[in-house]
N, C-alpha and C positions, 0 to 999 in steps of 0.2 A: 408498589414492588412486593415481591414476597418475602425479602430477606434482607438483612442489613449484616453485611460482613463486618468482622469484629474489627473495631478501630484498633489497631495495633498500637501499645503504649510505647512510648518514647525510650523506656526501658527494655524493649525487645531485644533479644540476642543480636548482636552485630557480627554478620558473616565476613565483612570486609572494611577494613577502615584505609583510606588513601594514605599510602606511606609518604613521608616527609619528602622524598625525592620527587614524587609525581606532584605534590603540592607545590613545589618551589618552581617546577619548569613547565606544568602544564599550559596549554594556549588561553584556559581560562583565567590562570593567574596572571599572564602576560597582557591579557585584556584588561585586568582590573588596575595593574601598574599603570597601562596607557592612559585610563580614565584618569588616575591621580595625577599622572604628569601633564596630560594633554587637555585636561578638563576641569582639574582641580577637586575631583570626586573621590571620595574615600569612603567605603562601606564595611561596616564592622563585621559582616558576615555575607553569605550568599542570600540569603532572606532579604536583606536590605537592599543588595543590588537588584534583586527580582521586583520589589515594590518600585524603586526607582524606574526600572524598565518598563514599567506597565503604568507608570503616573506621567512620566515625562516623556510621552511618545516620540514626540519629535527629536527630541534630544539623544533618545537611546538609539533610534534607526540609523540618524544622521552619524553616530559615533561608529556604528556597525560599517557603514559606508566607508568613513574615513579611515578607520582600524584596517579593513582589508583593502584598502587602496583600490575601491573600484573606478575602473578605466571609463571614462564617459567622452563621447566626441562633443557632446554639448551638456554643460552642466545643469543641474535642477534649479528651477527659480524658488522651491521651497520642497519641504518633505513631504506634505501633503496638502491636498485641498478638498473641498466638499465635505460631505457628511451629514448626518450622523451615517453609522453603518447601516446598509450597506454602499452608501454613496460615495466613499473616501477614494481618492485618485492620489496615487503615491508618485513621488519625486516628479512633479509635473515641468516639462521643458527638458528633461533629461534623455538624452539618446545612446545607446550602447549595444554591446552583442553579447548573449550569453556564450556562445562558442567561442570569441575570443579571449574569454576568461578561462575556459576549459583546457584551452591549449597554450596559455601564455606562461605556464612553469615549465616548460620541456626542460628535462635534463638527460644529458648524453649517459650517464652512468646509472640511470633507473629505467626499467621499462615503463610504459604507460598503460598497457594491459597485461596481465597474466591470465590465460583463458584455459579451459577444456572443455569437452563433454564426454559423453558416452561414444561418440563417433570421433573425436579427435583427442590426441594426447595432450601433455601439457606444452604449451607454448607461450611465447611471449610477441608483444607488438611495441615497438621502439615507439619514443614521442616522435622522432622524425617520421616514420612510417605512418603512424596515424595521421600527422599533418598532412602527408602526402596524399593519403585516401581520401581524407576529408576534403581536400583541396579539388582532388581529381572527382570526387562523386558530387560536389557544390557545381563545378564546372558543367558537368552533365547536365543536372538538375536545370542551371541556366539556359543550357542549349535547347532542353525541350519544353523551355517556357515557363517554367517554376519560379514564381519570386515572391516577394513580401505578402503574406496573406494567403497563398494558396497552401493546402492542405497535403500533407505527404503520410500516408498510413502504411504501416507496417504489419505484417503477419510474420513474425521472426522468433527464434528462438534467442536465447541469453548469449548470444556470440559476439565477438568484434564487431561484425558487419553490421549490427543493431546500434551498436557505439557510432559508428562513423556516420553511418546513415543520418542519425539523429543529430548530431553536430553538423554534418553538412547541411540540414535543412534548417537549422537555426542560424546558421552561417549567412544562408540568402534571405532570411526573414520568413521563411516557410514555417508553416504550423505542424507539429509532429504528432503522432497517433498512434498508439500500437497496441497490438492483441497477443499474446502467447499461441502459439499453433495448436495448444490442446484445446483452444475454444472451437466449438463447431460452428457451421456456416451461420446459423441463424443469431447466434451470440455475437460473430463478428458483424454481419450485415446490419444487425438491430444498432451497431455503434458506429461502424463506418459510414453507413448510409446518411445519418444525420449531418456530417460534416462534409460530404458531397468531395473526397479527396480526388486530386489529380494524378497523383502517381502512386502506385502500389508497390512494396517491395515484400516479396514473399519468399518462403522457403519453401522446397519440395519434399520436405519430410525431415523426422526427428526420430532419435532413438531413445526412450524412456523405460528405465526398468529391464534393459535386454530386450525389449521388443522394437519393432522398427514401425514407424507409423508413416505411411504414405500420403502426402497431403495435395498431390497433384489435381486430384478431382475436387477437394474442396476449394483450391486456389482458382480453379476453373469457375465453379459455382460462385465464388464471391465476385471474381471479374464479372459474371453475368448479372450481379444482382446490383453492381456499382456503375450505372451509365456517364457517370461523371470522368472517370478513368479514363486517362490517354496514354499510358504506358504502364506496363507491369517490369519490375527488375527481379528475375529470379535467381535466388541463392541456391547453388547445387549444393546441399548439405548431406542428405542422405544418398543421392545418386549424384555424386563427385563428378563434375564433367559433363552432365546431362542438362536437359532443358534449356538449350541453347535458343537463340533470339528467333521469334517467330512474329512475323509482320504482316502475314497473309490473311489472318483469321476474321472472317466477315463478321463486323458488329462487335467484335472485341478489342482492348487497347492492344497496341503493338508492345510484342515483348523484346526484353534485353536480358543478357546475363549479367550478374553481377560483375564480373571481371571487365566486360565491356564498359560498363557505366563507369566504375572506379579507375579504371588503369590510365584513364588520359593525364596528361602532366599540365599542370595550370598553378599558378600562383594562388596562395593562400590569402583569400579575401574576406572581408566581412560587412555586409550591409548593416549599416547603422539603423536602429529602428528605436520608436520611443520605448521608454522604461515599462509601460503597460502594454506594449505589444504582445500579443499572444505567442507564449513558446511552444506549449502543447496543449493537447485536449485529453485529459483522463476521464474515465467514466466510475460513475459510484450510484448505485440504485437505491430507490425507495422501494416501497411496497406497491405501486401502481405504475403503469407505464413503461415507457423506454427507459433505458439507462441514462441518468444524466450526464451531458457532455460539459465536463467543467473545463471553462478555459482559465489557464494560469499564465501569469505574464513573465517575458524574460527577465527584467529587472527584480520582481517580486521573489521569483524562484532564486536568483542569483544570490540576493540578500539573505533570505532564510535558511538556504543551505549554507553558506558561508558561516552563519551563525551557529546552525544546529550543529555542522561536522565538525567545526573546529572547536566551539566553546563547550557542546554538550557530549561529543564523542572523541574529543582531544585528538583528531585526524589533521596530519600535517604531510609533509612532502616526503618524509622517510619511511610512511607507513604502505603496508599492502592490504588494501581496506577491501572486503568480500562480504556481500550480504547474499545468501541463497535465496534466490528470486526468479521469476520469470517476467519478461516483458509486458505481461497483463497485469503485475502489481505495481503500486508507486515506488515500492523500495527500489524497483530497477530505475528509476528515475532519480531517487535519491542517491542511490550509488554512483550512478553515472557523474553527479555533481564533486565526487571526491577529487576528480581532475582538477577541477578549480582551485583545489588547496596543494596542486602538485603532487598527491599520492598517486600511486597506483593502483588502478581497480582490479579486481578480480572477479572473472566470469565462470561459471558453472552451468552447463545445461545438461540435465539429466537427474537421475533420482537421486535424493540422498541417502538412501536404503539399499542401494544395489552396487555391487553384487551381495554386500554384507550391511547390517545395520548400522554400522559405523561409517559409512563410505563418506559424508560430510566430513567427519573430523578427520577421516585419511586425507581427502582432499588438502584440506586447510593446511594440514603438516607439510603435504607435497610442495604447496604452492607458497610457502613461507609467509602464510597470512599473520599480520599482527591484530588486526582488528575484524573480529569474525561476527557477522549478523546472521540471525537466523529466527525462527518463530518459536513462539511456546509450543505449539504441536510438535515441532520436531525435536525439541527439547524434551518432553514427555515420552514422546516416541522412543527415543532412545533409552530413557530411563525405564520403559516397561520392557525392553528388550534385554535389559541387563548388561549394556556395554559400558567398557571403562576406558574413554578415550584417553584420558590422561595417562594411564598406564599402558597403553597400546599403542600409541602414536605420540611423536614427539612435537609436543605443543608448545614447547618452551619460547617460541616467538609471540604466540598469542597472549596479549596484555590486557586485552578487553573484549568482552562478548555482549551483543546486543541482542534484544528477544523483543518481537512486536508481534503482531498480527491476531492476538487474542491475550486475555491476561495470562501472566506465569503464575501459577500458584507457589505457595511456600515451600512445597516439597520438589518443585523443579528450580527453585534457588538453591536448596540445599544440595540437590545432585550436582549442579554444577560445581561447588565447591568441594564435594567430596569425591567426585569422578572426573572432572575436568583439571582445574588447577585449583589451588586454593590461594593462589596469589592474584588470579584474575579479578579484573573488575566488571562485575555484571552490570550492565544498562540495561532495565527493562524499560520499554518505551512505548506510549499509546498516543496515537494521533489521528490521521485519518488521509484518505485519498483527496478529500475536498480541500485539504491545505497541503498536502505533499510532504508532509512533515510531522513532528511529534508536539504534543500539548503538554504531556506529562513525560519527563526525560531522564537521563543520568547526568550526574555531576561528579567530576573528578576531584572535589572538594568535600564531598558529603560520604557520610558511611551507607554501606549496604545492609538492608535488613529483609529478611524472607518476607515474600509478597508483596514488598511497597516499591513502588517506584519513588525514586530518589527526590523529586522536585518537580515544580512547575516551570517551563522553558522561560528563559530572559525573553521579554516582549510577548508573551502569551498571558492575557491578564484570565486565567482559568480561574472559575468557582464553580461551587455546587449551590445549586438553586433547588429550594422546595417548590411545592405546586403553587406557591402563591410569589414567586419571583424573589425570595428573600435567600441571600446568601447564608449557608449553614457550615458549619465547621465539625469535624467527628461524627456527620451523619450523612448518608447517603441522600444524594440529589442528583438534578440532572446537569450534565457537564455543559456549561456556558463559558463563551468568551466575551466579555464585556467591553473590549476594546480592538480594534483593528489590527490587521497582519498583515504585511506586504502580499504573503501566499496564497491569502484568500483569494477565491476567483474573482477575476473581472466579471465574470457572469457566466451563464451556461450559452451554448452555442444555440443561435436561432431562437432566443427566447425574447419576444418582443416587449419591452417594460419592464424586463427582469422579473417576470411576475412567477414564473417557475422557480427562480433562484430565490427570491423572498420567501415564497412558500416552504422551500426546503430548510431554511435555517432561522427566519426572521418572524415567522409566524408566532409562536407560541410566546415568546418574549420581546416585543418589537423594540427595534435597534440593539438587541442583543443575539449574538450567534447561539443556537443551540443546538448541539452537535448530536445528541442521540445516544450518549452513553449514561449509564449510572456511576457516579463518581464520589468517593469519600475524599475528601482534603482532610489530613491531619493537622491537628494544632501545632505540630513539630513541623509540618511542611512537606510530608510525604504524601503520596497519591496512590489510592488504591480504585483500581477500575473494575468495577463487578458486571461488565457485560452491556450489550446493546438494550437501549430504552425503547427502540422501534422492532418491528419485525424484520429487517434487512438482515439477508443471511452473510456471513463472514465466515468463509471457509479458508483457513490457513493464509490470511488476509487479503483473501480474494472476495470483495464483497459483490452480491449480486442482487438485485429485487426478486421478491417471490413472484411477481408479474411475469417475469423471463420463464420462470420453471413453470407456473401455470400454463402458458403456452404452448410448451413442449408436450407436458403431461395430458393436457385435456386435447390435445390434438388427436391422441389416440382414441379410436371409436369406442374402446371398451370403457374409458372414464369420462364419468359425466360431470364430476366436480373435484375438486382437491384443495388441501390446504398444508402447508409445509412450515415448520417451526425450527430454527436454530437454536439449539439449548446448550447447557454447558453442565456437567455433573457435578459441579462444585470444587471440582480438581483440575481444571483446564482442560478435560477432555471433551471436546466437540460431540454432540448429538442431535441428527437431524431425523425426526420422523416424518414422514408424508401420509397424509390421511387422505383417502380416495373414496368417492361415491361411485359407483357401478352402473352401467348400463343396464337396463332390464335383461336378465337372462345370461349376464356375465357372472363368472366368478374369478377372485383373486388367487388364483393357484400360482404354483412356482414358475410356471410359463409367462404368465402376465407379468408378475414380478420382475423377471429377467427382461422382458420386453421395455419396461417401464425404465430400469436402470440402463438398457443399452441405449435406449432414446436419448435419456438425459446426459450419457457419457458423449455421446455423438454430436448432440445439437447443441448442449450447454458447455460442460466440461468434467472431467474424472472426478474435479473436485465437489462436485455439487450432485453428486449420485447419493440419495438418502440412506441412512442406516438401517432403518425398518419401513416398509410399507404397510399400512393398517386400514382395513376396509372399516367405513363408518356408514350409517344410512343417511346424514345429511351433514352438510358443513353449515356451521353456526353462522349466521348472517345478523347485521343490524337491518332495521326496518327500512333504510334506505337500500338494503341489498349488499353492503361490503362485508367482506369476510372478517370476523373478529381474528385476527391473527395476533394481535397483542393480547388481549383477554385469554385466548388459548394458551400462549405461551406462559402467561402468569400462572394459569391452573395448572400445567404441567411443570412448573417450578415450584408447587407445592402452596400457593395461595388459594385460600375458600373462594368458591364461586361468587359469593355475595360481595366480596371485595374485588374480584377480577372483572367483574361484568354486571350491568345493571340488566336484570331479567326483561323489566319493562321496554328496553331498546333492541330487543331480540325478536327476531320472526318468530323463532320456536325454541324458547327455553331449554327444552328437552333435549334438543341438539348438542348440548354442553356435557351431557352426562356420560356419553362415552369418553370424553376426554378427561372426566374426573375419576372414572373408572381405571383408564390408561396411567394416568400420575399414581394412582395409589399402588397398581401393579407394579410399576416401575420402582417406586418407593421400598415396596416389600423386598424385591429382587436384590435391590442395593445394599439391604441392610447386610451388616456382618453376621455370620453364623455365631451363637454364644458359644463363650469358652468354655472347655471342660477344665472345671477346677480340680477334677480327680487326677 
């Protein structure tokens, strides 16, 4: 790795200390008191509780089950069986339903959902209405033959319709999978075709940044590419009332309107499924092949999210919980589980910076948000735009802010305390789609220091490994998890023998989960994430494999070869250069650059458009023909060529020189101008 982040000393200035009132009433304190009362366990501090949670694995996860009063139709015969990782099976014998838990805390005095979009004003959905809609849509699913194990795919914005459809799918035992409508046809089909969905729920369009995006042709193309579809449910969002039923289109699934599918009266029923029955399929890409279809279980997600949301975010029934996300990011799934704690979840679809740079904060004030989640990139964008949310909006209800998607640098921490609220608890979080939760998280009992994540999550045996597989402290290493967690994938979809699953996480250190992040575990328990250790693109929290981008770029006749790298400037600002080798006779002019950007915006997503496009003579490859993405990334981060790559293993060692030059030029341009002492 190119640089070692400063191992912040324990005496770094503290930006926030938990007040005595929070220490006394937070849900983590209640859990610790419960452990002492019910289990006879007493811990001197958080670190001691964490050590117990990753040592007595069965005792810890059974305590989560009991403390949160998980309802099972059939009780488990054990906490786990099988092993070692990844062969662990959780709570064998237990049957339950995730949707039942999401709807069991209905309160007439508080809404279940508060929502808005650039097309819809602020509105609420009551718990009763949510239950009626879930029951109605579940009844329709059963009527068209959807049951346990069938797949339901969604191409939807972050609207209440997505919440209803996901819970209805879970209630009948079907398997949910979603993509945001800013994904292009190829991105969607590469995901959904792998799981062969029976039903597609799709939106006709959306508005973002004041611009309307009609998706009717995209939806038709998705339908045509998914022969497994039997029905499409069309949500009229851009064209309200349009896109009604169409049942006579030859070779295409029959269409019904959302209103027809959700509008029937039916009792609320839940299909009881095994603890490890699939709840949803999420997607996380490596550097080769199609996106990985990650299967996560109903019970595993339920337990993990109850723990993470209640104990590490202190969310409960009196909260309005908001995370700015799309349905294509795991944070949408995380947000959804707030319902299982009785919280009101808050959904927004649109730009966080339209019509003004502070729209995210303005909406939080309008919606009465108490726990606000966003990304490091959005915090830094607000900082650079010079906004002052705490002065310009009433954010007195916001008591906690979560940040994830990429590491939040120290200046981002300080900006929140200077420009938002000095009393707020800022919880920087790092985890992954792969487990749909955080490994390094917030803690309401610990102080907040600039640039430092407060702690490792309970039940997450996180360590930093050096190249020899030895645990290290106060130095950067590979982020690994040495003990299993219930929300780890039950596997990948259609992965015989778990070959792809094992290769993705357990190849480097057998029996140990290797996540792909550089991490520094401080001696005081704090955590610093310093970026991805592989070549996966991570833009605003949405991970995408480089191979997906190459398929689009290299489909252009002018582009012969390409290589992309996702970088960080050291201050949390993402930077993604794309290097291209052109076909003979072609030139990289403004017109071609625009075509490349437009094709990526259309076929992948706006998030994955490169910041710069640079022509090179050839792409460096290994002797076996693989692109040298990680070595190039290290070179661009300032690492010497000799340390980043072995020239003897490269087809043409001179192919690295343009990247060395690019790195040097970028470093020079980033240097501050000399100060005029006169």
